[in-house]
Backbone as CSV, one residue per row, in Angstrom:
resi,resn,N_x,N_y,N_z,CA_x,CA_y,CA_z,C_x,C_y,C_z
1,MET,13.507,-7.292,-13.654,12.234,-7.025,-12.980,12.154,-7.812,-11.679
2,ARG,11.812,-7.106,-10.604,11.669,-7.763,-9.306,10.315,-8.460,-9.245
3,ARG,10.309,-9.727,-8.891,9.059,-10.469,-8.796,8.298,-10.003,-7.559
4,LYS,7.042,-9.701,-7.718,6.245,-9.171,-6.627,5.948,-10.252,-5.580
5,LEU,5.640,-9.782,-4.369,5.419,-10.685,-3.242,4.229,-10.222,-2.416
6,ALA,3.297,-11.131,-2.183,2.201,-10.911,-1.234,2.479,-11.781,-0.014
7,ALA,2.796,-11.152,1.108,3.134,-11.880,2.330,2.062,-11.623,3.379
8,GLY,1.526,-12.694,3.966,0.505,-12.574,4.989,1.079,-12.838,6.366
9,ASN,0.856,-11.915,7.280,1.302,-12.060,8.670,0.085,-12.332,9.539
10,TRP,-0.071,-13.573,9.980,-1.232,-13.941,10.792,-1.125,-13.456,12.236
11,LYS,0.057,-12.988,12.636,0.270,-12.519,14.007,-0.181,-13.598,15.010
12,MET,-0.795,-13.213,16.131,-1.216,-14.212,17.121,-2.670,-14.615,16.866
13,HIS,-2.876,-15.132,15.661,-4.187,-15.626,15.244,-4.000,-16.990,14.594
14,GLY,-4.965,-17.856,14.742,-4.953,-19.106,14.004,-4.840,-20.342,14.867
15,LEU,-5.807,-21.238,14.669,-5.780,-22.576,15.245,-5.769,-23.575,14.099
16,ALA,-5.724,-24.845,14.427,-5.630,-25.867,13.388,-6.760,-25.756,12.370
17,THR,-7.938,-25.390,12.818,-9.074,-25.288,11.892,-8.876,-24.190,10.858
18,ASP,-8.037,-23.210,11.176,-7.817,-22.095,10.255,-6.884,-22.445,9.100
19,LEU,-6.258,-23.606,9.161,-5.443,-24.047,8.025,-6.285,-24.166,6.757
20,ALA,-7.581,-24.361,6.932,-8.472,-24.461,5.777,-8.444,-23.192,4.938
21,GLU,-8.203,-22.043,5.566,-8.136,-20.792,4.804,-6.938,-20.796,3.855
22,ALA,-5.801,-21.299,4.323,-4.617,-21.386,3.461,-4.846,-22.367,2.327
23,GLU,-5.514,-23.469,2.627,-5.792,-24.460,1.595,-6.768,-23.914,0.559
24,THR,-7.758,-23.146,1.017,-8.697,-22.512,0.091,-7.987,-21.514,-0.808
25,LEU,-7.083,-20.745,-0.228,-6.303,-19.789,-1.019,-5.499,-20.508,-2.100
26,ALA,-4.885,-21.624,-1.738,-4.073,-22.380,-2.693,-4.932,-22.930,-3.829
27,ARG,-6.126,-23.375,-3.511,-7.017,-23.875,-4.569,-7.476,-22.746,-5.491
28,ALA,-7.695,-21.570,-4.929,-8.170,-20.442,-5.729,-7.074,-19.842,-6.593
29,HIS,-5.829,-20.044,-6.186,-4.680,-19.498,-6.926,-3.668,-20.616,-7.169
30,PRO,-4.004,-21.571,-8.047,-3.138,-22.733,-8.237,-1.835,-22.427,-8.960
31,ALA,-1.783,-21.300,-9.659,-0.567,-20.942,-10.393,-0.377,-19.431,-10.360
32,PRO,-0.122,-18.862,-9.189,0.008,-17.400,-9.102,1.221,-16.899,-9.876
33,THR,1.091,-15.711,-10.433,2.194,-15.105,-11.178,3.045,-14.211,-10.279
34,VAL,2.729,-14.197,-8.988,3.530,-13.490,-7.993,3.877,-14.477,-6.890
35,ASP,4.845,-14.129,-6.060,5.168,-14.968,-4.911,4.138,-14.731,-3.808
36,VAL,3.711,-15.811,-3.165,2.735,-15.733,-2.077,3.321,-16.442,-0.857
37,LEU,3.209,-15.802,0.284,3.797,-16.311,1.523,2.814,-16.098,2.659
38,ILE,2.682,-17.088,3.526,1.890,-16.941,4.746,2.789,-17.221,5.951
39,CYS,2.731,-16.314,6.928,3.500,-16.473,8.157,2.541,-16.665,9.325
40,PRO,2.250,-17.930,9.678,1.326,-18.221,10.777,2.063,-18.185,12.110
41,PRO,1.342,-18.321,13.218,2.029,-18.469,14.506,2.847,-19.753,14.528
42,ALA,3.817,-19.797,15.406,4.752,-20.923,15.439,4.055,-22.261,15.637
43,THR,2.926,-22.261,16.339,2.207,-23.513,16.598,1.687,-24.161,15.322
44,LEU,1.558,-23.375,14.258,1.009,-23.902,13.009,2.061,-24.097,11.917
45,LEU,3.308,-23.773,12.199,4.324,-23.830,11.142,4.393,-25.202,10.473
46,CYS,4.606,-26.246,11.258,4.760,-27.582,10.671,3.502,-28.010,9.938
47,ARG,2.338,-27.740,10.546,1.091,-28.172,9.928,0.782,-27.371,8.660
48,MET,1.158,-26.100,8.630,0.901,-25.335,7.415,1.849,-25.757,6.301
49,VAL,3.100,-26.037,6.639,4.033,-26.555,5.630,3.467,-27.832,5.021
50,ALA,2.926,-28.721,5.856,2.362,-29.973,5.359,1.104,-29.715,4.519
51,ALA,0.265,-28.793,4.963,-0.974,-28.511,4.249,-0.725,-27.905,2.879
52,LEU,0.373,-27.157,2.760,0.673,-26.467,1.503,1.762,-27.162,0.693
53,ALA,2.102,-28.379,1.082,3.115,-29.132,0.340,2.699,-29.262,-1.123
54,ARG,3.643,-29.018,-2.012,3.432,-29.099,-3.462,2.411,-28.083,-3.965
55,LYS,2.193,-27.029,-3.175,1.334,-25.928,-3.611,2.187,-24.660,-3.696
56,PRO,1.767,-23.692,-4.510,2.630,-22.538,-4.790,2.547,-21.428,-3.745
57,ILE,2.418,-21.788,-2.474,2.402,-20.813,-1.394,3.480,-21.189,-0.393
58,ALA,4.370,-20.262,-0.120,5.452,-20.509,0.823,4.991,-20.211,2.246
59,VAL,5.748,-20.717,3.202,5.412,-20.554,4.618,6.595,-19.909,5.333
60,GLY,6.301,-18.971,6.214,7.349,-18.317,6.978,6.959,-18.177,8.438
61,ALA,7.921,-17.781,9.253,7.696,-17.553,10.680,7.617,-16.058,10.953
62,GLN,7.329,-15.713,12.210,7.126,-14.308,12.569,8.278,-13.712,13.378
63,ASP,9.233,-14.530,13.764,10.374,-14.031,14.529,11.340,-15.184,14.729
64,CYS,12.584,-14.885,15.050,13.539,-15.920,15.457,14.522,-15.325,16.460
65,HIS,15.183,-16.200,17.178,16.216,-15.775,18.128,17.534,-15.598,17.376
66,THR,18.440,-14.853,17.982,19.753,-14.660,17.357,20.638,-15.901,17.490
67,ALA,20.389,-16.682,18.547,21.242,-17.847,18.808,20.738,-19.086,18.081
68,GLU,21.661,-19.988,17.777,21.311,-21.242,17.108,20.556,-22.173,18.052
69,LYS,20.920,-22.139,19.327,20.260,-22.944,20.350,20.701,-22.410,21.706
70,GLY,20.077,-22.888,22.782,20.514,-22.448,24.096,19.373,-22.328,25.090
71,ALA,19.694,-21.744,26.236,18.721,-21.603,27.324,17.895,-20.338,27.117
72,HIS,16.968,-20.423,26.182,16.138,-19.263,25.835,14.675,-19.714,25.803
73,THR,14.143,-19.948,26.974,12.804,-20.501,27.101,11.775,-19.667,26.341
74,GLY,10.986,-20.359,25.533,9.922,-19.695,24.786,10.338,-19.156,23.444
75,ASP,11.650,-19.132,23.146,12.128,-18.614,21.867,12.309,-19.729,20.851
76,ILE,12.397,-19.340,19.597,12.582,-20.279,18.492,13.759,-19.808,17.655
77,SER,14.658,-20.712,17.343,15.841,-20.344,16.572,15.579,-20.441,15.079
78,ALA,16.448,-19.810,14.312,16.342,-19.883,12.854,16.484,-21.319,12.347
79,PRO,17.436,-22.124,12.878,17.500,-23.519,12.438,16.218,-24.298,12.711
80,MET,15.549,-24.012,13.825,14.284,-24.682,14.125,13.218,-24.323,13.084
81,ILE,13.188,-23.049,12.692,12.230,-22.621,11.670,12.520,-23.318,10.350
82,ALA,13.783,-23.328,9.954,14.152,-23.991,8.707,13.819,-25.476,8.759
83,ASP,13.944,-26.074,9.938,13.680,-27.498,10.104,12.211,-27.846,9.863
84,THR,11.310,-26.869,10.037,9.892,-27.133,9.775,9.586,-27.185,8.279
85,GLY,10.511,-26.674,7.475,10.259,-26.556,6.043,9.875,-25.155,5.630
86,ALA,9.767,-24.239,6.587,9.487,-22.838,6.277,10.697,-22.229,5.574
87,SER,10.443,-21.160,4.824,11.521,-20.581,4.007,11.802,-19.115,4.296
88,ALA,11.040,-18.508,5.214,11.205,-17.078,5.471,10.881,-16.775,6.927
89,VAL,11.225,-15.563,7.350,10.894,-15.126,8.705,10.773,-13.608,8.712
90,ILE,9.715,-13.115,9.363,9.535,-11.680,9.556,10.397,-11.243,10.735
91,LEU,11.123,-10.141,10.568,11.997,-9.653,11.634,11.823,-8.147,11.813
92,GLY,11.868,-7.700,13.050,11.806,-6.268,13.331,10.445,-5.649,13.129
93,HIS,9.376,-6.456,13.170,8.047,-5.882,13.057,7.841,-4.862,14.178
94,SER,7.079,-3.844,13.895,6.902,-2.767,14.882,6.350,-3.284,16.200
95,GLU,5.545,-4.344,16.150,5.006,-4.902,17.389,6.100,-5.577,18.205
96,ARG,7.112,-6.130,17.553,8.260,-6.681,18.265,9.144,-5.544,18.790
97,ARG,9.347,-4.527,17.959,10.182,-3.403,18.387,9.555,-2.686,19.589
98,ALA,8.227,-2.536,19.582,7.552,-1.820,20.665,7.299,-2.716,21.872
99,ASP,6.684,-3.876,21.656,6.271,-4.721,22.779,7.436,-5.443,23.438
100,HIS,8.510,-5.689,22.689,9.651,-6.438,23.226,10.936,-5.617,23.222
101,ALA,10.803,-4.332,22.955,11.938,-3.398,22.998,13.101,-3.856,22.119
102,GLU,12.779,-4.420,20.959,13.840,-4.867,20.057,14.495,-3.677,19.368
103,SER,15.808,-3.660,19.391,16.564,-2.611,18.714,16.886,-3.046,17.291
104,SER,17.283,-2.092,16.472,17.687,-2.426,15.110,18.927,-3.313,15.105
105,ALA,19.794,-3.148,16.109,20.976,-4.017,16.197,20.551,-5.466,16.435
106,GLN,19.529,-5.675,17.260,19.022,-7.031,17.478,18.381,-7.581,16.202
107,VAL,17.681,-6.721,15.482,17.087,-7.155,14.223,18.168,-7.592,13.243
108,ALA,19.251,-6.847,13.190,20.358,-7.217,12.304,20.956,-8.563,12.707
109,ALA,21.095,-8.802,14.009,21.639,-10.076,14.483,20.706,-11.227,14.140
110,LYS,19.399,-10.998,14.251,18.438,-12.028,13.870,18.486,-12.280,12.364
111,THR,18.681,-11.220,11.598,18.770,-11.368,10.145,19.977,-12.211,9.765
112,ILE,21.084,-11.998,10.430,22.278,-12.817,10.195,21.971,-14.282,10.491
113,ALA,21.272,-14.527,11.595,20.916,-15.908,11.959,20.012,-16.534,10.911
114,ALA,19.071,-15.758,10.406,18.166,-16.264,9.369,18.929,-16.591,8.090
115,HIS,19.794,-15.681,7.680,20.578,-15.902,6.461,21.453,-17.143,6.571
116,ALA,21.962,-17.397,7.769,22.899,-18.508,7.960,22.269,-19.859,7.658
117,VAL,20.948,-19.957,7.772,20.279,-21.241,7.509,19.411,-21.181,6.249
118,GLY,19.613,-20.135,5.447,18.924,-20.059,4.166,17.522,-19.495,4.196
119,LEU,17.139,-18.868,5.301,15.823,-18.244,5.366,15.853,-16.847,4.760
120,THR,14.793,-16.471,4.075,14.637,-15.105,3.605,14.156,-14.257,4.773
121,ALA,14.857,-13.169,5.048,14.488,-12.266,6.133,13.635,-11.132,5.580
122,ILE,12.438,-10.964,6.152,11.591,-9.820,5.809,11.760,-8.807,6.923
123,VAL,12.563,-7.792,6.664,12.959,-6.823,7.689,12.009,-5.622,7.636
124,CYS,11.376,-5.336,8.775,10.347,-4.302,8.835,10.884,-2.979,9.375
125,LEU,10.392,-1.905,8.786,10.741,-0.549,9.187,9.458,0.266,9.294
126,GLY,9.499,1.348,10.062,8.330,2.212,10.090,8.367,3.214,11.221
127,GLU,7.702,4.355,10.998,7.690,5.446,11.957,6.394,5.460,12.758
128,THR,6.448,6.017,13.947,5.254,6.210,14.757,4.504,7.450,14.269
129,GLU,3.296,7.634,14.791,2.520,8.816,14.417,3.218,10.093,14.865
130,ALA,3.813,10.057,16.054,4.510,11.247,16.557,5.696,11.590,15.665
131,GLN,6.413,10.574,15.224,7.554,10.817,14.335,7.100,11.346,12.978
132,ARG,5.979,10.815,12.468,5.426,11.326,11.213,5.034,12.791,11.360
133,ASP,4.323,13.115,12.456,3.856,14.480,12.661,5.013,15.456,12.858
134,ALA,6.146,14.945,13.361,7.318,15.799,13.580,8.194,15.916,12.335
135,GLY,7.774,15.293,11.242,8.546,15.372,10.004,9.798,14.514,10.010
136,GLN,9.811,13.464,10.834,11.013,12.646,11.000,10.965,11.321,10.242
137,THR,9.938,11.112,9.440,9.737,9.806,8.814,10.967,9.319,8.059
138,LEU,11.483,10.109,7.154,12.605,9.645,6.321,13.859,9.410,7.156
139,ALA,14.075,10.248,8.143,15.243,10.053,9.012,15.104,8.767,9.822
140,VAL,13.904,8.499,10.313,13.680,7.301,11.131,13.870,6.034,10.306
141,VAL,13.229,5.962,9.150,13.330,4.730,8.363,14.732,4.559,7.787
142,SER,15.416,5.656,7.509,16.800,5.567,7.024,17.704,4.941,8.081
143,GLU,17.545,5.401,9.317,18.360,4.871,10.411,18.018,3.415,10.697
144,GLN,16.732,3.079,10.687,16.342,1.692,10.889,16.923,0.799,9.806
145,LEU,16.870,1.243,8.567,17.420,0.453,7.465,18.926,0.268,7.640
146,ARG,19.623,1.342,7.953,21.083,1.280,8.093,21.504,0.307,9.183
147,LEU,20.776,0.310,10.292,21.170,-0.504,11.438,20.586,-1.919,11.409
148,SER,19.525,-2.139,10.637,18.841,-3.440,10.654,19.341,-4.403,9.597
149,LEU,19.932,-3.890,8.514,20.419,-4.772,7.454,21.888,-5.067,7.656
150,PRO,22.239,-6.327,7.846,23.653,-6.670,8.030,24.390,-6.703,6.701
151,GLU,25.689,-6.754,6.770,26.495,-6.935,5.567,26.100,-8.255,4.911
152,GLY,25.991,-8.231,3.608,25.603,-9.433,2.890,24.129,-9.514,2.569
153,ALA,23.347,-8.551,3.044,21.925,-8.532,2.691,21.782,-8.216,1.211
154,ASN,21.013,-9.032,0.505,20.837,-8.823,-0.925,19.455,-9.300,-1.353
155,ALA,19.204,-9.215,-2.654,17.874,-9.549,-3.162,17.537,-11.020,-3.013
156,GLU,18.527,-11.858,-2.842,18.287,-13.293,-2.710,17.887,-13.697,-1.300
157,ASN,18.300,-12.904,-0.310,18.061,-13.338,1.077,17.272,-12.341,1.929
158,THR,16.899,-11.211,1.345,16.282,-10.157,2.147,15.150,-9.463,1.398
159,VAL,14.088,-9.174,2.126,12.994,-8.322,1.672,12.835,-7.233,2.728
160,VAL,12.539,-6.018,2.324,12.305,-4.928,3.271,10.831,-4.527,3.196
161,ALA,10.205,-4.372,4.353,8.800,-3.968,4.416,8.680,-2.653,5.173
162,TYR,8.077,-1.667,4.513,7.798,-0.389,5.177,6.380,-0.427,5.711
163,GLU,6.260,-0.296,7.042,4.956,-0.304,7.693,4.859,0.873,8.658
164,PRO,4.207,1.951,8.250,4.017,3.047,9.212,3.251,2.532,10.425
165,VAL,3.839,2.690,11.592,3.285,2.069,12.794,1.848,2.513,13.035
166,TRP,1.564,3.766,12.747,0.243,4.329,13.021,-0.835,3.812,12.067
167,ALA,-0.440,3.085,11.032,-1.415,2.565,10.069,-1.699,1.083,10.266
168,ILE,-0.927,0.412,11.122,-1.065,-1.036,11.263,-2.311,-1.368,12.079
169,GLY,-3.251,-2.022,11.436,-4.458,-2.465,12.116,-5.432,-1.361,12.490
170,THR,-5.204,-0.144,12.019,-6.060,0.978,12.394,-7.077,1.321,11.324
171,GLY,-6.888,0.788,10.120,-7.746,1.168,9.015,-7.275,2.436,8.334
172,ARG,-6.287,3.103,8.889,-5.727,4.319,8.297,-4.563,3.954,7.387
173,THR,-4.399,4.665,6.315,-3.233,4.487,5.447,-2.676,5.853,5.092
174,PRO,-1.365,5.920,4.840,-0.800,7.178,4.343,-1.393,7.492,2.972
175,THR,-1.207,8.706,2.529,-1.601,9.028,1.166,-0.682,8.282,0.203
176,LEU,-1.125,8.161,-1.041,-0.294,7.486,-2.037,1.032,8.214,-2.213
177,ASP,1.013,9.524,-2.152,2.251,10.299,-2.283,3.191,10.030,-1.115
178,GLN,2.651,9.875,0.075,3.495,9.593,1.238,4.136,8.215,1.125
179,ILE,3.370,7.227,0.666,3.936,5.895,0.463,5.035,5.940,-0.585
180,ALA,4.768,6.633,-1.686,5.756,6.731,-2.767,7.030,7.410,-2.284
181,GLU,6.883,8.461,-1.485,8.054,9.188,-0.997,8.977,8.267,-0.201
182,VAL,8.388,7.470,0.702,9.209,6.598,1.544,9.828,5.475,0.710
183,HIS,9.051,4.866,-0.176,9.584,3.762,-0.973,10.682,4.240,-1.930
184,ASP,10.500,5.390,-2.538,11.546,5.928,-3.414,12.806,6.234,-2.614
185,HIS,12.616,6.771,-1.413,13.752,7.102,-0.542,14.507,5.837,-0.141
186,LEU,13.772,4.800,0.266,14.415,3.558,0.685,15.116,2.873,-0.484
187,ARG,14.492,2.912,-1.652,15.104,2.272,-2.825,16.511,2.809,-3.064
188,ALA,16.686,4.108,-2.887,17.988,4.730,-3.126,19.024,4.335,-2.078
189,LEU,18.569,3.858,-0.925,19.484,3.520,0.163,19.820,2.035,0.245
190,LEU,19.095,1.196,-0.468,19.291,-0.245,-0.341,20.676,-0.666,-0.830
191,PRO,21.304,-1.624,-0.129,22.627,-2.094,-0.573,22.561,-2.854,-1.888
192,ASP,21.414,-3.407,-2.197,21.174,-4.086,-3.473,19.877,-3.492,-4.031
193,PRO,19.932,-2.824,-5.183,18.742,-2.161,-5.717,17.620,-3.114,-6.097
194,ASN,17.906,-4.410,-6.136,16.881,-5.385,-6.493,16.201,-6.022,-5.279
195,ILE,16.554,-5.584,-4.075,15.822,-6.034,-2.885,14.374,-5.555,-3.004
196,ARG,13.444,-6.455,-2.751,12.035,-6.083,-2.864,11.590,-5.230,-1.675
197,LEU,10.770,-4.225,-1.981,10.210,-3.334,-0.975,8.706,-3.561,-0.904
198,LEU,8.231,-3.992,0.252,6.808,-4.210,0.457,6.222,-3.051,1.244
199,TYR,4.939,-2.791,1.019,4.224,-1.845,1.861,3.285,-2.617,2.779
200,GLY,3.179,-2.193,4.025,2.250,-2.793,4.966,1.588,-1.726,5.807
201,GLY,0.413,-2.015,6.283,-0.305,-1.059,7.108,-1.717,-0.880,6.596
202,SER,-2.628,-1.745,7.066,-4.035,-1.698,6.651,-4.214,-1.869,5.144
203,VAL,-3.439,-2.791,4.563,-3.660,-3.164,3.161,-4.871,-4.091,3.107
204,LYS,-5.792,-3.805,2.220,-7.003,-4.603,2.090,-7.449,-4.608,0.629
205,PRO,-8.408,-5.453,0.272,-8.819,-5.520,-1.133,-9.221,-4.175,-1.714
206,ALA,-9.829,-3.321,-0.911,-10.335,-2.048,-1.418,-9.245,-1.065,-1.810
207,ASN,-8.058,-1.169,-1.198,-7.002,-0.196,-1.527,-5.773,-0.824,-2.163
208,ALA,-5.774,-2.135,-2.348,-4.573,-2.819,-2.825,-4.134,-2.339,-4.205
209,ALA,-5.057,-2.233,-5.149,-4.685,-1.893,-6.521,-3.979,-0.540,-6.600
210,GLU,-4.509,0.460,-5.884,-3.890,1.781,-5.971,-2.530,1.803,-5.274
211,ILE,-2.362,1.004,-4.229,-1.056,0.925,-3.574,-0.046,0.237,-4.477
212,PHE,-0.469,-0.830,-5.153,0.453,-1.583,-5.996,0.844,-0.830,-7.260
213,ALA,0.126,0.232,-7.578,0.475,1.042,-8.748,1.571,2.056,-8.438
214,ILE,1.937,2.174,-7.165,2.933,3.162,-6.755,4.336,2.696,-7.123
215,SER,5.155,3.626,-7.554,6.543,3.338,-7.882,7.270,2.709,-6.700
216,ASN,8.026,1.665,-6.982,8.887,1.000,-5.993,8.135,0.247,-4.905
217,VAL,6.845,-0.004,-5.095,6.112,-0.910,-4.214,6.073,-2.275,-4.900
218,ASP,6.763,-3.232,-4.316,6.908,-4.560,-4.930,5.959,-5.593,-4.336
219,GLY,4.984,-5.140,-3.571,4.045,-6.064,-2.956,3.629,-5.551,-1.597
220,ALA,3.122,-6.467,-0.777,2.581,-6.042,0.519,2.862,-7.067,1.604
221,LEU,3.014,-6.561,2.822,2.990,-7.380,4.030,1.632,-7.120,4.660
222,VAL,0.764,-8.115,4.609,-0.652,-7.950,4.944,-0.934,-8.573,6.296
223,GLY,-1.636,-7.844,7.155,-1.991,-8.357,8.460,-3.360,-9.009,8.465
224,GLY,-4.349,-8.335,9.030,-5.672,-8.915,9.217,-6.312,-9.460,7.963
225,ALA,-6.099,-8.794,6.834,-6.727,-9.237,5.585,-6.137,-10.537,5.056
226,SER,-5.041,-11.005,5.636,-4.456,-12.275,5.181,-5.077,-13.477,5.879
227,LEU,-5.941,-13.238,6.867,-6.507,-14.341,7.636,-7.623,-15.066,6.894
228,LYS,-8.242,-14.391,5.938,-9.336,-14.975,5.182,-8.921,-15.140,3.721
229,ALA,-9.182,-16.320,3.183,-8.760,-16.622,1.816,-9.350,-15.650,0.807
230,ASP,-10.606,-15.276,0.976,-11.239,-14.366,0.019,-10.546,-13.006,0.002
231,ASP,-10.258,-12.472,1.177,-9.616,-11.158,1.248,-8.180,-11.204,0.730
232,PHE,-7.419,-12.193,1.216,-6.016,-12.271,0.790,-5.940,-12.620,-0.698
233,GLY,-6.857,-13.460,-1.155,-6.886,-13.809,-2.568,-7.140,-12.602,-3.445
234,ALA,-8.000,-11.689,-2.998,-8.260,-10.471,-3.763,-7.020,-9.586,-3.823
235,ILE,-6.259,-9.565,-2.740,-5.006,-8.795,-2.732,-3.981,-9.431,-3.659
236,VAL,-3.878,-10.752,-3.633,-2.985,-11.460,-4.557,-3.371,-11.148,-5.993
237,ALA,-4.668,-11.164,-6.294,-5.134,-10.875,-7.647,-4.787,-9.450,-8.066
238,ALA,-4.919,-8.501,-7.152,-4.552,-7.117,-7.456,-3.061,-6.997,-7.743
239,LEU,-2.268,-7.760,-7.006,-0.819,-7.729,-7.229,-0.464,-8.370,-8.565
240,GLU,-1.153,-9.438,-8.916,-0.937,-10.068,-10.217,-1.282,-9.099,-11.343
241,ALA,-2.357,-8.356,-11.173,-2.753,-7.387,-12.188,-1.701,-6.287,-12.322
242,ALA,-1.134,-5.850,-11.191,-0.096,-4.816,-11.227,1.150,-5.332,-11.928
243,GLU,1.497,-6.595,-11.673,2.659,-7.167,-12.347,2.409,-7.279,-13.840
244,GLY,1.182,-7.609,-14.206,0.855,-7.746,-15.613,0.967,-6.464,-16.387
245,THR,0.823,-5.318,-15.700,0.912,-4.036,-16.369,2.302,-3.421,-16.278
246,GLY,3.227,-4.150,-15.646,4.561,-3.595,-15.466,4.708,-2.913,-14.124
247,GLY,3.619,-2.292,-13.670,3.449,-1.706,-12.340,4.705,-1.231,-11.651
248,ALA,4.860,-1.678,-10.430,5.940,-1.178,-9.573,7.180,-2.041,-9.615
249,ALA,7.224,-3.016,-10.486,8.298,-3.999,-10.385,9.556,-3.652,-11.154
250,THR,9.563,-2.553,-11.885,10.773,-2.220,-12.635,11.811,-1.625,-11.710
251,PRO,13.083,-2.060,-11.829,14.105,-1.539,-10.915,14.472,-0.089,-11.220
């Protein structure tokens, strides 16, 4: 059984005062039965690791460079992330692919860098609205998966997150059947069948339970709803309930 994961992506949100939300979440869920991860902006990595020390919530970053070090002003390397005490990094998010023109080959190179220092890579895939409307969803995510996962990607070092680009931050979500179709399709293509598959794209307390009941959904990559302890805590609770029923975690 694949252990479920609730991962929060704070994106470009959060100041030092917002660490209180992570601490509140940890107090409300002192012994979660699922894995919980928060990925704050780089400015908060060290402070969040310290705030959550000896608590059952892991900390991750939102991106890394392919190089170990060098003349790359403004970038952060995988060794630097690991040095903060963080244990994971989000890679290939649609906002990075679109806003920074990141290719799947670059995502694969970043994943290799993350693996080299023991970080879990959360590799993101997803289609645009135009691609969905053109019936290209499965072809797009298949190609992204093929090109973004390097050799050696397995359940110990990699998580895959499917995030339809048109659903991120819009309040729109695919139908349950559409989510199931993509997750079932990706499951069959994974190099290791035990790699966890997360769903992302306007996941919130109101829809979490029905999403987590879908076959091959092993958790969520949550954006805006992860910023508040009450909202993210409700999603964690829904995921715990899904795990308790057997839910989507069977391989």
